[in-house]
Each structure stands twice: as C-alpha cells, then as structure tokens.
C-alpha positions as CSV (number, residue, x, y, z in Angstrom):
1,X,-32.4,-82.6,-180.7
2,X,-29.0,-81.3,-180.5
3,X,-28.2,-77.9,-178.8
4,X,-27.2,-74.5,-180.7
5,X,-23.9,-72.8,-180.3
6,X,-23.9,-69.2,-181.2
7,X,-20.6,-67.4,-182.3
8,X,-19.5,-63.8,-182.5
9,X,-16.1,-62.9,-184.3
10,X,-14.7,-59.5,-183.3
11,X,-11.9,-58.6,-185.8
12,X,-11.4,-55.1,-183.8
13,X,-9.4,-56.6,-181.1
14,X,-5.3,-57.1,-181.2
15,X,-6.1,-60.6,-182.5
16,X,-9.4,-62.0,-183.8
17,X,-11.8,-63.0,-180.9
18,X,-14.3,-65.6,-181.1
19,X,-17.1,-65.7,-178.5
20,X,-19.0,-69.2,-178.3
21,X,-22.2,-69.3,-176.3
22,X,-24.7,-72.1,-175.8
23,X,-24.5,-75.7,-175.3
24,X,-21.7,-77.7,-177.0
25,X,-22.6,-81.3,-177.9
26,X,-22.2,-83.8,-180.5
27,X,-24.9,-81.9,-182.4
28,X,-23.4,-78.5,-182.1
29,X,-19.6,-79.5,-182.2
30,X,-19.6,-79.5,-186.2
31,X,-20.5,-75.7,-186.2
32,X,-17.6,-74.8,-183.7
33,X,-15.0,-76.7,-185.6
34,X,-16.4,-75.1,-189.0
35,X,-16.1,-71.5,-187.4
36,X,-12.6,-72.0,-185.9
37,X,-11.1,-73.6,-189.0
38,X,-12.7,-70.9,-191.2
39,X,-11.1,-68.1,-189.3
40,X,-7.6,-70.1,-188.9
41,X,-7.7,-70.5,-192.8
42,X,-7.2,-66.7,-193.1
43,X,-3.6,-67.0,-191.2
44,X,-4.2,-64.7,-188.6
45,X,-1.2,-64.6,-186.3
46,X,-3.2,-65.7,-183.3
47,X,-7.0,-66.5,-182.6
48,X,-8.5,-66.1,-178.8
49,X,-11.6,-68.2,-178.3
50,X,-13.8,-67.0,-175.3
51,X,-16.0,-70.2,-174.0
52,X,-16.9,-68.5,-170.7
53,X,-20.6,-68.7,-172.0
54,X,-20.2,-72.1,-173.3
55,X,-21.7,-75.1,-171.6
56,X,-20.7,-78.9,-172.0
57,X,-23.3,-81.5,-172.5
58,X,-20.5,-83.7,-171.2
59,X,-16.6,-84.0,-170.6
60,X,-16.5,-85.6,-174.1
61,X,-17.9,-82.5,-175.8
62,X,-14.8,-80.6,-175.4
63,X,-13.0,-82.9,-178.0
64,X,-14.0,-81.0,-180.8
65,X,-11.4,-78.2,-179.6
66,X,-8.8,-81.2,-178.8
67,X,-9.5,-82.3,-182.3
68,X,-9.1,-78.6,-183.8
69,X,-5.9,-78.2,-181.9
70,X,-4.5,-81.5,-183.1
71,X,-5.6,-80.9,-186.8
72,X,-3.8,-77.3,-186.7
73,X,-0.7,-78.6,-185.0
74,X,1.7,-78.0,-188.1
75,X,0.1,-75.1,-189.7
76,X,2.5,-72.1,-189.5
77,X,0.1,-69.5,-188.9
78,X,-1.9,-69.0,-185.8
79,X,-1.2,-69.0,-182.1
80,X,-4.1,-70.4,-180.0
81,X,-5.7,-69.2,-176.7
82,X,-8.6,-70.0,-174.9
83,X,-10.1,-68.2,-172.1
84,X,-12.8,-69.7,-169.7
85,X,-14.1,-69.2,-166.1
86,X,-13.5,-73.0,-165.3
87,X,-10.0,-73.5,-166.7
88,X,-9.7,-76.9,-165.2
89,X,-12.6,-77.9,-167.6
90,X,-10.9,-77.2,-170.7
91,X,-7.2,-78.1,-169.9
92,X,-7.6,-81.4,-171.8
93,X,-8.1,-79.8,-175.2
94,X,-4.4,-79.0,-175.5
95,X,-5.0,-75.2,-175.8
96,X,-3.5,-72.8,-173.4
97,X,-6.2,-71.7,-171.1
98,X,-6.5,-68.4,-169.3
99,X,-9.2,-67.3,-166.8
100,X,-10.0,-64.0,-169.0
101,X,-9.5,-62.4,-172.4
102,X,-7.2,-59.7,-170.7
103,X,-4.7,-62.5,-169.6
104,X,-5.1,-64.2,-173.1
105,X,-4.3,-61.1,-174.9
106,X,-1.4,-60.3,-172.6
107,X,0.3,-63.7,-173.0
108,X,0.0,-63.5,-176.8
109,X,1.9,-60.1,-176.7
110,X,1.8,-57.6,-179.5
111,X,1.3,-58.5,-183.0
112,X,4.6,-58.6,-185.2
113,X,5.0,-56.5,-188.3
114,X,2.1,-56.9,-190.8
115,X,3.5,-59.3,-193.0
116,X,0.5,-60.8,-194.4
117,X,-1.3,-60.3,-197.7
118,X,-3.8,-62.3,-199.7
119,X,-4.8,-62.2,-203.4
120,X,-8.3,-63.4,-204.8
121,X,-7.9,-65.1,-208.1
122,X,-10.5,-66.8,-210.8
123,X,-9.4,-70.0,-212.0
124,X,-8.1,-68.6,-215.4
125,X,-5.0,-68.4,-217.6
126,X,-2.5,-66.0,-215.9
127,X,-3.6,-66.9,-212.3
128,X,-0.4,-68.4,-211.5
129,X,1.7,-65.7,-213.1
130,X,-0.1,-63.1,-211.0
131,X,0.5,-65.0,-207.9
132,X,4.3,-65.2,-208.7
133,X,4.5,-61.6,-209.3
134,X,2.7,-61.0,-205.9
135,X,5.5,-63.5,-204.3
136,X,8.1,-61.6,-206.1
137,X,6.9,-58.3,-204.9
138,X,6.2,-59.0,-201.2
139,X,9.7,-61.1,-200.8
140,X,11.3,-57.6,-201.9
141,X,9.3,-55.8,-199.4
142,X,9.9,-58.3,-196.6
143,X,13.6,-58.6,-197.3
144,X,13.7,-62.3,-198.0
145,X,14.6,-62.4,-201.7
146,X,15.9,-66.0,-201.2
147,X,12.6,-67.2,-200.6
148,X,11.0,-66.0,-203.9
149,X,12.3,-69.0,-206.1
150,X,10.9,-71.9,-203.9
151,X,7.8,-69.8,-203.0
152,X,7.1,-69.1,-206.8
153,X,7.5,-72.9,-207.3
154,X,5.0,-74.0,-204.7
155,X,2.5,-71.2,-205.5
156,X,2.5,-72.2,-209.2
157,X,1.8,-75.6,-208.5
158,X,-1.0,-75.1,-206.1
159,X,-2.5,-72.4,-208.3
160,X,-2.2,-74.6,-211.3
161,X,-3.9,-77.4,-209.5
162,X,-7.0,-75.2,-208.8
163,X,-7.2,-73.9,-212.4
164,X,-7.0,-77.5,-213.8
165,X,-8.8,-79.6,-211.3
166,X,-10.9,-77.4,-208.8
167,X,-12.0,-74.9,-211.2
168,X,-13.1,-72.5,-208.6
169,X,-12.3,-69.0,-207.4
170,X,-9.4,-69.2,-205.0
171,X,-7.4,-67.1,-202.3
172,X,-3.7,-67.1,-202.3
173,X,-2.2,-66.4,-198.7
174,X,1.2,-65.2,-198.0
175,X,2.7,-64.6,-194.4
176,X,6.2,-64.3,-193.0
177,X,7.3,-66.8,-190.1
178,X,10.5,-65.6,-188.6
179,X,12.8,-66.2,-191.4
180,X,10.5,-68.2,-193.2
181,X,7.3,-67.7,-195.3
182,X,4.2,-69.9,-195.6
183,X,2.2,-69.9,-198.9
184,X,-1.5,-71.1,-198.8
185,X,-4.0,-71.3,-201.4
186,X,-7.9,-71.8,-200.6
187,X,-10.5,-72.9,-202.9
188,X,-14.1,-74.1,-203.1
189,X,-13.3,-77.9,-203.7
190,X,-13.1,-80.5,-201.0
191,X,-10.8,-82.9,-203.0
192,X,-7.4,-82.7,-201.1
193,X,-4.0,-83.5,-202.8
194,X,-2.4,-86.7,-201.8
195,X,1.3,-87.5,-202.1
196,X,3.4,-90.9,-201.0
197,X,6.7,-89.9,-202.5
198,X,6.2,-91.8,-205.6
199,X,6.1,-89.6,-208.9
200,X,3.1,-89.9,-211.0
201,X,2.2,-88.8,-214.7
202,X,2.1,-85.0,-215.2
203,X,-1.5,-85.2,-215.8
204,X,-2.2,-86.8,-212.4
205,X,-3.6,-84.5,-209.6
206,X,-1.3,-84.6,-206.6
207,X,1.6,-86.0,-208.7
208,X,4.5,-84.0,-210.2
209,X,3.0,-80.8,-208.7
210,X,3.2,-82.3,-205.1
211,X,6.6,-83.8,-205.6
212,X,7.8,-80.2,-206.5
213,X,6.1,-78.7,-203.4
214,X,7.5,-81.5,-201.1
215,X,11.0,-80.9,-202.4
216,X,11.3,-77.3,-202.0
217,X,9.3,-76.7,-198.7
218,X,10.0,-77.6,-195.1
219,X,6.6,-79.0,-194.6
220,X,3.2,-78.7,-196.4
221,X,-0.1,-80.0,-195.8
222,X,-4.0,-79.6,-196.5
223,X,-7.3,-79.4,-194.6
224,X,-10.7,-79.8,-195.8
225,X,-13.1,-76.8,-194.8
226,X,-16.9,-76.4,-195.1
227,X,-17.3,-75.7,-198.9
228,X,-13.6,-76.3,-200.0
229,X,-10.1,-76.7,-198.5
230,X,-6.8,-75.0,-198.0
231,X,-3.3,-76.1,-199.1
232,X,-0.4,-74.8,-197.5
233,X,3.7,-74.9,-197.6
234,X,6.2,-73.4,-195.3
235,X,9.1,-72.3,-197.0
236,X,12.5,-71.6,-195.0
237,X,15.9,-70.5,-195.8
238,X,18.2,-73.4,-196.3
239,X,19.7,-73.4,-192.8
240,X,16.4,-73.3,-191.0
241,X,15.2,-76.1,-193.4
242,X,18.0,-78.5,-192.3
243,X,16.6,-78.3,-188.7
244,X,13.1,-78.9,-189.6
245,X,11.3,-82.4,-189.7
246,X,9.4,-82.8,-192.9
247,X,5.8,-83.6,-192.3
248,X,4.2,-84.2,-196.0
249,X,0.6,-84.0,-196.5
250,X,-0.1,-83.0,-192.8
251,X,-3.7,-82.1,-192.2
252,X,-3.0,-79.1,-190.0
253,X,-2.7,-75.4,-189.4
254,X,-0.8,-74.0,-186.2
255,X,2.4,-73.3,-184.4
256,X,2.6,-74.4,-180.8
257,X,0.6,-71.7,-178.8
258,X,2.5,-69.2,-176.7
259,X,1.9,-69.2,-173.0
C-alpha cells in the first residue's frame, strides 16, 4: 500500500509556499508532481516548497523533485526553492535547498513589479481577438510595445489551436521577464503540440501554427498536467533573442533558481 502525502498551499506569503507532509514513495510521488506543476503553471515569480515534514521511503523517492526540476528547466517563469531540516538529503534534486523558510524567502528577495495577468476564455469565435487585445493593452502598460506583434502571433496560434482542436475552456497567461515576455495558454486537453521543423498542412495540428510560434519566439514548449496541458513561448527583443539558444518543444517551465 502506498503512503500519503498531504499538501497545503499558502498564497499569503511573499511567494506561494507549499508545505508537504507525510511519506514520499512511488505511490505518493505522482501527487507531489501534480501539486507542484499545477502551481507552476500559474506562472508565479517563485515557489517555495517546505519538505521539513516529509519523510522519504528511500533515497530514490526524492527523484520526483529532481524530475520536476528537470521538466521545468526552460519555463521562463518561476524560481524554485526547497527548505528542509536535513538539507543534504535533498541536494541531489537540483533545487537550491535552504534550512528554513525564512532563509529561502530571503534568498529569493522581494518580488518584482506586478507584470503578470491572466484571462479565462471559452473556446469560441473571438477568443483569439480578445487575447490579442489583452496583449496590446498590457504591452502598452508595461512599456514593451515592440513585443506586441510577435506575442500576438503566438497567442493567436495557441488560442486557435484550443478552439479548433482541444475545444475546452482555456486560460491565457502573460508575464514579463526582464526585457522579454512569456505567453502561455492552459487548456483541459492532454494532447500536446509537436513540431520537427517541417511545415505541415494548414489543417494539421502542430503544423503551420507551431512553425509561426517557433519563428517568432526565443524558445517554446509544452507540458502535460493532470487534466490538461500548458503551452508557452518566450518572446524577447531582437538583441536578446540573438543571444538565446532556441529549444523548440521543450517540456519545461522555470528559469535557473536564484540562490
């Protein structure tokens, strides 16, 4: 019989804090993965995970956190921090590990300007237009008008894919990252787009739309979540994009953690 892991998400802190308690083993690992990825998909600036109350069934049980770290290596959103009483036990996960919450929050520093918005949409005609309006408005507010054009191309293809193929409600998420901006769309279909660089017929899922996204973004990717997926792209100004190594179709979500 597998063990149980309980989780509590506190959004009243500087950054979302996830407290995990119980025994982490092969049976409870999927729950931990689901909780963390579900929170990361909301694009918080950082996430702190407290595992002081979490016991390991064996050294290999910490592998789920290592997997989450690897899966989220390219996502241009959240910085990750782990706090644990026995820091040595978790060093192999790839997460920066701190002995307590206070030191983790101190290491992450104060949040940046609130440049994150989301929009819930139904899979209906006009969804792409509404998402473009949001991008144009926010790029004006965030003083990054040069990003509006490529970001509108990206969001149009992402949203139209949901309307035409997933046919589920969706959430459009925008966030600034230095001189760039991420565009993400989360829906309730677990079918992720694929792209090998070869143009496909206009009617093919992952064809022309993915080609356009790949051509205007610095990098993009997708990740399956419980009951859905998120598809994201990072838009950068021309000079920053030249210095970025393109990583198409990466299944991932986070910048290298601070600290």
